[in-house]
C-alpha positions as CSV (number, residue, x, y, z in Angstrom):
1,M,10.7,-16.0,16.9
2,R,11.8,-12.5,16.4
3,A,9.3,-9.8,15.4
4,T,9.1,-6.1,15.4
5,T,7.3,-4.2,18.2
6,L,6.7,-0.5,18.8
7,N,7.1,0.5,22.4
8,G,6.7,4.3,22.2
9,P,7.4,7.1,19.8
10,F,10.5,6.3,17.8
11,D,11.1,3.2,19.9
12,I,11.1,0.3,17.4
13,Q,12.6,-3.0,18.6
14,L,13.1,-6.5,17.3
15,S,11.7,-8.6,20.1
16,D,11.7,-12.3,21.1
17,L,8.1,-13.4,20.9
18,P,6.3,-16.8,21.1
19,D,6.5,-18.9,18.0
20,P,3.1,-19.0,16.2
21,H,1.2,-22.2,15.5
22,L,-2.1,-23.2,13.9
23,H,-5.2,-22.5,16.0
24,R,-7.9,-23.3,13.5
25,P,-8.3,-25.8,10.6
26,T,-8.6,-22.7,8.3
27,D,-5.1,-21.3,9.3
28,A,-1.8,-21.4,7.5
29,L,1.7,-20.8,8.9
30,V,3.9,-18.7,6.7
31,R,7.6,-18.2,7.0
32,V,8.2,-14.6,6.0
33,T,10.9,-14.2,3.3
34,A,10.4,-10.5,2.7
35,S,8.5,-7.7,4.5
36,C,8.7,-3.9,4.5
37,V,7.9,-0.7,6.3
38,C,4.9,1.3,5.1
39,G,4.4,5.0,5.2
40,S,1.3,4.4,7.3
41,D,3.6,2.7,9.9
42,L,5.3,6.1,10.4
43,W,2.1,7.6,11.9
44,P,2.3,5.6,15.1
45,Y,6.1,5.5,14.9
46,R,6.1,9.3,15.2
47,G,3.5,9.2,18.0
48,I,0.8,10.9,15.8
49,N,-1.4,7.8,16.1
50,D,-2.1,6.2,19.5
51,I,0.4,3.6,20.5
52,K,-0.1,0.4,22.6
53,P,3.4,-0.4,24.0
54,G,4.6,-3.7,22.5
55,Q,2.2,-3.6,19.6
56,R,3.2,-5.7,16.6
57,M,4.2,-3.9,13.4
58,G,4.0,-4.6,9.7
59,H,1.2,-5.5,7.3
60,E,3.1,-6.3,4.1
61,F,4.8,-9.6,3.6
62,V,5.4,-12.5,1.3
63,G,6.7,-15.9,2.2
64,I,6.6,-19.7,2.0
65,V,3.8,-21.7,3.5
66,E,5.2,-24.0,6.2
67,E,2.0,-25.7,7.4
68,V,-1.7,-25.6,6.7
69,G,-4.9,-26.6,8.6
70,D,-7.0,-29.5,7.6
71,E,-9.6,-27.3,5.8
72,V,-7.2,-25.3,3.7
73,T,-7.4,-26.2,0.0
74,T,-5.9,-23.3,-2.1
75,V,-2.4,-23.3,-0.7
76,R,0.0,-26.0,0.5
77,P,3.4,-26.2,2.2
78,G,6.1,-25.0,-0.1
79,D,4.0,-22.4,-1.9
80,F,5.2,-18.9,-2.3
81,V,2.4,-16.6,-1.3
82,I,1.5,-12.9,-1.1
83,A,-0.5,-11.6,1.8
84,P,-2.8,-8.6,1.4
85,F,-2.5,-6.0,4.2
86,V,-5.7,-7.4,5.8
87,W,-6.9,-11.0,6.1
88,S,-10.3,-11.9,4.8
89,D,-12.5,-14.9,3.9
90,N,-13.1,-13.8,0.2
91,T,-16.6,-15.3,0.4
92,C,-18.8,-13.1,2.5
93,R,-21.2,-10.6,0.8
94,V,-18.8,-7.7,1.3
95,C,-15.8,-9.6,-0.1
96,R,-18.0,-10.7,-3.1
97,A,-18.6,-7.0,-3.7
98,G,-14.9,-6.4,-3.8
99,I,-14.4,-4.7,-0.5
100,H,-12.2,-7.2,1.3
101,T,-11.0,-4.6,3.8
102,S,-14.6,-4.7,5.3
103,C,-14.8,-8.5,5.4
104,E,-17.4,-9.7,7.8
105,N,-15.0,-12.3,9.2
106,G,-11.6,-10.7,8.6
107,G,-9.2,-8.5,10.5
108,W,-5.9,-6.8,10.7
109,W,-2.4,-8.1,11.1
110,G,-0.9,-7.7,14.6
111,A,-4.3,-7.7,16.3
112,R,-6.5,-10.5,17.4
113,D,-9.0,-12.5,15.4
114,R,-12.8,-12.6,16.1
115,E,-12.3,-15.3,18.7
116,G,-9.6,-13.4,20.6
117,L,-6.7,-15.4,19.3
118,P,-3.4,-13.6,18.4
119,V,-2.6,-12.8,14.8
120,D,1.0,-12.0,14.0
121,A,2.1,-8.9,12.1
122,G,4.2,-8.9,9.0
123,Q,7.6,-7.6,10.2
124,G,8.7,-10.9,11.8
125,E,9.9,-14.3,11.0
126,F,6.6,-16.2,10.9
127,V,2.9,-15.3,10.7
128,R,-0.2,-17.3,11.5
129,V,-2.6,-16.5,8.7
130,P,-6.3,-16.9,9.6
131,L,-8.7,-17.7,6.8
132,A,-5.8,-18.8,4.6
133,D,-7.9,-19.8,1.6
134,G,-9.5,-16.3,1.4
135,T,-6.4,-14.3,2.2
136,L,-3.3,-15.8,0.6
137,V,-2.5,-15.6,-3.2
138,A,0.0,-18.1,-4.5
139,T,2.3,-17.5,-7.4
140,G,2.3,-21.1,-8.7
141,S,6.0,-21.6,-8.2
142,V,8.7,-19.9,-6.2
143,P,9.7,-16.8,-8.1
144,A,13.2,-15.7,-8.9
145,D,14.8,-13.4,-6.3
146,E,14.6,-10.4,-8.6
147,L,10.7,-10.6,-8.7
148,V,10.3,-10.7,-5.0
149,P,10.3,-6.8,-4.6
150,D,7.7,-6.5,-7.3
151,L,5.5,-9.1,-5.7
152,L,5.9,-7.6,-2.2
153,T,4.5,-4.3,-3.4
154,L,1.2,-6.1,-4.3
155,S,0.6,-6.7,-0.6
156,D,-0.2,-3.0,-0.3
157,V,1.4,-0.1,-2.1
158,M,0.9,-1.2,-5.7
159,G,-2.7,-2.3,-5.0
160,T,-3.3,0.9,-3.2
161,G,-2.0,3.1,-6.0
162,W,-4.1,1.0,-8.4
163,H,-7.2,1.5,-6.2
164,C,-6.6,5.3,-6.2
165,A,-6.5,5.4,-10.0
166,V,-9.5,3.0,-10.5
167,S,-11.6,4.8,-7.9
168,A,-11.0,8.1,-9.6
169,G,-12.0,6.5,-13.0
170,V,-8.7,7.2,-14.8
171,R,-9.5,6.8,-18.5
172,V,-7.5,6.7,-21.7
173,G,-6.4,10.2,-22.7
174,D,-6.8,11.7,-19.3
175,T,-4.4,14.2,-17.7
176,V,-3.7,13.1,-14.2
177,A,-1.8,14.7,-11.3
178,V,-0.5,12.6,-8.4
179,V,-0.1,14.3,-5.1
180,G,2.5,12.5,-3.0
181,D,5.8,10.9,-4.0
182,G,6.0,8.1,-1.5
183,A,5.7,4.5,-2.6
184,V,1.9,4.7,-2.9
185,G,2.1,7.9,-5.0
186,L,4.7,6.4,-7.3
187,C,2.6,3.3,-7.7
188,A,-0.4,5.6,-8.5
189,V,1.7,7.1,-11.3
190,L,2.3,3.6,-12.7
191,A,-1.4,2.7,-12.3
192,A,-2.5,5.9,-14.2
193,T,-0.1,5.0,-16.9
194,M,-1.4,1.5,-17.1
195,L,-4.9,2.8,-17.4
196,G,-4.0,4.9,-20.4
197,A,-3.6,8.4,-19.1
198,A,-2.0,10.6,-21.8
199,R,-0.3,12.9,-19.3
200,V,0.8,12.2,-15.7
201,V,2.1,15.0,-13.5
202,A,4.1,13.8,-10.5
203,M,4.2,16.3,-7.7
204,S,7.7,15.6,-6.4
205,R,10.6,17.6,-5.1
206,H,12.9,14.6,-4.3
207,E,15.2,13.7,-7.2
208,A,15.4,10.0,-6.5
209,R,11.6,9.7,-6.3
210,S,10.9,11.8,-9.3
211,T,13.3,9.6,-11.3
212,I,11.2,6.6,-10.4
213,A,8.1,8.5,-11.3
214,V,9.4,9.2,-14.7
215,E,10.3,5.5,-15.1
216,F,6.8,4.7,-14.1
217,G,5.3,6.9,-16.8
218,A,5.2,10.5,-15.5
219,T,5.4,13.0,-18.3
220,D,5.9,16.0,-16.1
221,V,7.5,16.6,-12.6
222,V,6.4,19.6,-10.6
223,P,8.6,20.2,-7.5
224,Q,6.7,23.1,-6.2
225,R,4.2,22.7,-3.4
226,G,1.0,24.5,-2.3
227,E,-0.1,27.4,-4.4
228,A,3.1,27.5,-6.4
229,G,2.6,23.8,-7.4
230,V,-1.0,24.4,-8.3
231,A,-0.1,27.4,-10.4
232,R,2.6,25.4,-12.2
233,V,0.1,22.5,-13.0
234,R,-2.5,25.1,-14.1
235,A,0.1,26.6,-16.5
236,L,0.8,23.1,-17.9
237,T,-2.9,22.6,-18.6
238,E,-3.5,26.0,-20.1
239,G,-5.4,27.1,-16.9
240,L,-7.9,24.3,-17.0
241,G,-6.6,21.9,-14.4
242,V,-6.3,18.2,-14.6
243,D,-9.0,15.6,-15.3
244,V,-8.0,13.5,-12.3
245,A,-6.1,14.2,-9.1
246,L,-4.8,11.3,-7.1
247,E,-4.2,12.1,-3.4
248,C,-1.8,9.7,-1.8
249,V,-0.7,11.4,1.4
250,G,-3.6,12.0,3.8
251,T,-3.0,15.5,5.1
252,P,-5.2,18.6,4.8
253,E,-2.5,20.2,2.7
254,S,-2.4,17.3,0.2
255,M,-6.1,17.1,-0.1
256,R,-6.3,20.9,-0.6
257,T,-3.8,20.6,-3.4
258,A,-5.8,17.8,-5.1
259,L,-8.9,19.9,-4.9
260,D,-7.2,22.9,-6.4
261,L,-5.6,20.9,-9.2
262,V,-8.7,19.2,-10.6
263,R,-10.8,20.9,-13.2
264,D,-14.5,21.5,-12.8
265,G,-16.2,18.2,-13.6
266,G,-13.1,16.3,-12.7
267,R,-12.4,13.4,-10.4
268,I,-10.3,12.9,-7.2
269,G,-9.1,9.6,-5.9
270,F,-7.8,9.4,-2.3
271,V,-6.0,6.6,-0.5
272,G,-3.7,8.6,1.8
273,V,-4.7,7.6,5.4
274,P,-6.6,10.8,6.4
275,H,-5.6,12.9,9.3
276,D,-7.8,15.9,10.2
277,I,-9.2,16.3,6.7
278,E,-12.5,18.1,6.1
279,L,-14.0,18.0,2.6
280,P,-15.6,21.2,1.3
281,I,-18.8,19.6,0.2
282,E,-20.4,22.8,-1.1
283,D,-17.3,23.4,-3.3
284,L,-17.4,19.8,-4.6
285,F,-21.1,20.2,-5.4
286,R,-20.7,23.6,-7.1
287,R,-17.9,22.4,-9.3
288,N,-19.3,18.9,-10.0
289,V,-16.1,17.3,-8.7
290,S,-16.5,13.7,-7.7
291,I,-14.3,11.9,-5.2
292,G,-13.7,8.2,-4.6
293,G,-11.3,5.9,-2.8
294,G,-10.6,4.8,0.7
295,V,-8.9,1.8,2.2
296,A,-7.7,-0.3,-0.8
297,P,-9.1,-3.8,-1.1
298,V,-5.9,-5.1,-2.5
299,R,-7.1,-8.8,-2.3
300,A,-9.5,-8.0,-5.1
301,Y,-6.7,-6.7,-7.3
302,L,-4.0,-9.2,-6.4
303,P,-4.6,-12.0,-9.0
304,D,-4.5,-9.5,-11.9
305,L,-1.5,-7.6,-10.6
306,R,0.3,-10.8,-9.8
307,D,-0.1,-12.0,-13.4
308,R,1.2,-8.6,-14.7
309,V,4.3,-8.9,-12.6
310,L,5.0,-12.5,-13.5
311,A,4.6,-11.6,-17.2
312,G,7.1,-8.9,-16.8
313,E,4.7,-6.1,-17.7
314,I,5.3,-4.0,-14.6
315,H,8.1,-3.6,-12.1
316,P,6.7,-1.7,-9.1
317,G,9.4,-3.1,-6.9
318,R,11.5,-0.1,-8.0
319,V,10.0,1.8,-5.1
320,F,12.3,-0.2,-2.7
321,D,15.5,1.8,-2.5
322,L,16.8,0.4,0.8
323,T,17.1,-3.3,1.8
324,L,18.1,-4.3,5.3
325,P,18.1,-7.5,7.4
326,L,15.2,-7.8,9.8
327,A,17.7,-7.2,12.7
328,E,18.2,-3.7,11.5
329,V,14.5,-2.8,11.4
330,P,15.0,0.4,13.6
331,E,17.2,1.8,10.9
332,A,14.6,1.0,8.3
333,Y,12.1,3.1,10.2
334,A,14.6,5.9,10.8
335,A,15.6,6.0,7.2
336,M,12.0,6.4,6.0
337,H,11.1,8.9,8.7
338,E,14.1,11.0,7.7
339,R,13.4,10.6,4.0
340,R,16.7,8.9,3.4
341,A,14.6,6.0,1.8
342,T,11.4,5.9,-0.2
343,K,10.5,2.4,1.0
344,A,12.6,-0.1,3.0
345,M,12.5,-3.8,2.5
346,L,13.3,-6.3,5.3
347,L,14.9,-9.7,4.7
348,P,15.4,-12.5,7.2
């Protein structure tokens, strides 16, 4: 099969790799019908994170079940399924607490399972899915093509934006600021709107992205960054600051902005993959600012968000503004790196 590999900074290739097959009776084999490039994929792509030459890429995909092991009961061949960005058993004590990303028996796409067997990544033609019953979420029937982008976001970015808003405790009537206008930030705007925020400020200086933010419910768009952006939001809130700041980038600058935006007694949600961030604990203590978030357990949110998509209540797939064939995956990465695309979807 063909699948995406990273061989060095900015060196993305579509490689010929062995066809996957079932190794365990709890496995499923999924034919990928759509995958995508994540903002977090850009960290190793740029050489900021460590790279293992030839490493598999991609953790967001949907597809059709081709084959299942003898012990799989919740999905069957022909089902359309959504795969969260980690695989999990959905039964261990940590999963039962809703933190599937820390599953005692799970793992990450593109690595190896607990027995040392290879697990494929999402940006390819097929994926062996360990613990299929606990990982995959089926839609009941094969969805119309126009719903596929919406459902694909549930594998990561929509669930991650939702986690950010939920972890920060967004409530009806809140004023919320979202730091970051990538796909996760835009989905956080949508999530805050869904949870009843009265005012949602999108920190965005890119017209195409701010347009999506407004479609998702943003009432204000602030293009300034740093101190100027904070001053603008403070002016919008009569100097008080926002009830909730949602940090969706993962840099020291974005976290500093979130800290400066939130009012005393307010809340911060963070889901941006952190790079060299140090929290000012004394400042948080003095101001009674609470902070919550982390790696999003999207498997916990998937059934609810799936039902909202299938009912036509939300359309998070608007974050995809570039669709390419898998063969052009290097261009998908380049377009996102160069900010020519918000999020790139890959089709077979």
